N, C-alpha and C positions, 0 to 999 in steps of 0.2 A: 438622372437621366431615370428613369422609368423603366420597369421590367417588366410590366405588362407587353402585351401586344399590339401595340402602338402603330403606327401610319408609315410603310416603310421599314419596317423589321422584317428579316427575311430570318422564315422558317420552312416547314416539311409539311405539304400535303400526302394525304397518300391516299394516292388514285383506289375512284369504286369501281370503276368501272373500265370497260375499252383490255387490250391484250396488254398490261400490266398493269391491271387492277393488282392491290394487294401492295406494289411497291408504292415508295417516295421520293415525292420531285420538290425541290426546292418554288418556295410560296414564295412572296410578295405583299405583305399588308397593308391592303386599299382603305376600311373601314375596320372601328373598332365597336363592336356592338357590346364588348364586356360591363359596360356598370354594375352590371349585378356579381362582376367576377364569375361568370360564367364562359369567358374563353374565346368567344363568337364570336365567329370571324371574316368579313370577304375579303381574298384571295387573288391574285394574281397566279394560274400558276403557269412554272418555266417547262413543257413537253419539252421530248427527246425523238421533235418529230414527227418523221414515221413512225417507229420505236411503240409510238403511243397514241396508235387508232385506236379513235374508237372512247379514248380516256371523256367521262366527265361529256356525252353526250355533245362530241367530238368526233365529225362524220369518219367512217368507215374506208369508208367508197368519195375520192371527190369527182364536180364538185361537192359544196357540202348546201345540205337542206337550207332554205328560206332564213331558216328561228336561231342557226347558227353561224358568229362572228369570227371569222376569223385572220387573225396575226400571221402573212407571209412577208417573208423577208423583203422589202424595200418597197413592200402593199402600205396603203391607206386598207383601215378596216374598210370592210363591205360583207353582205350579205354570201353571195360566191367569192368562190379563192380557188383557184387551178395552184394552188402550196397547199403544203400539208401545215396544220396549225404552228403555231411557233407557246399561243398561252391562252389559259380558260379563266374564264373568271365564275369561282363560285361566291359561289355568296353562302350566307348562315353556319356557317365551318366551324365547329364545336375542335376546344382539346379534348385529346388523349393523351396519357402518358400510355394506355399500351398501343395506339398506334391503332388502329381500329381503322379499315379501308375511311372514305371520303370522310377524315378528321385530322386538325395538323397538331403538328408539332416540335418545338425549340429542334434546332441541330443539337447532335452528340461537337461534342468540342474534344474535338486525341490532341489529349499533351505524350 
């Protein structure tokens, strides 16, 4: 098994914007750009519903702006949604052990 951030691995992403900026959320790696060892990946970040309003370009107010794709419960992705976004696509996120906003890190394993 590869130890890198390959597709399907779960990581933690630190929100860079919105009312929960600086807090980590679970994320799934959907693309690994880190061929050069820099830890750069694309992620689907799982948001905490309306608690994360405004996170990473998601709307503070609904409906969403035309350029934001929202995934609502039981809905097909669409430009406008009356639902709170549940995931957000983050591109080119870099790895950071310091857990800097806008970066990802490995989850802490409880022992």
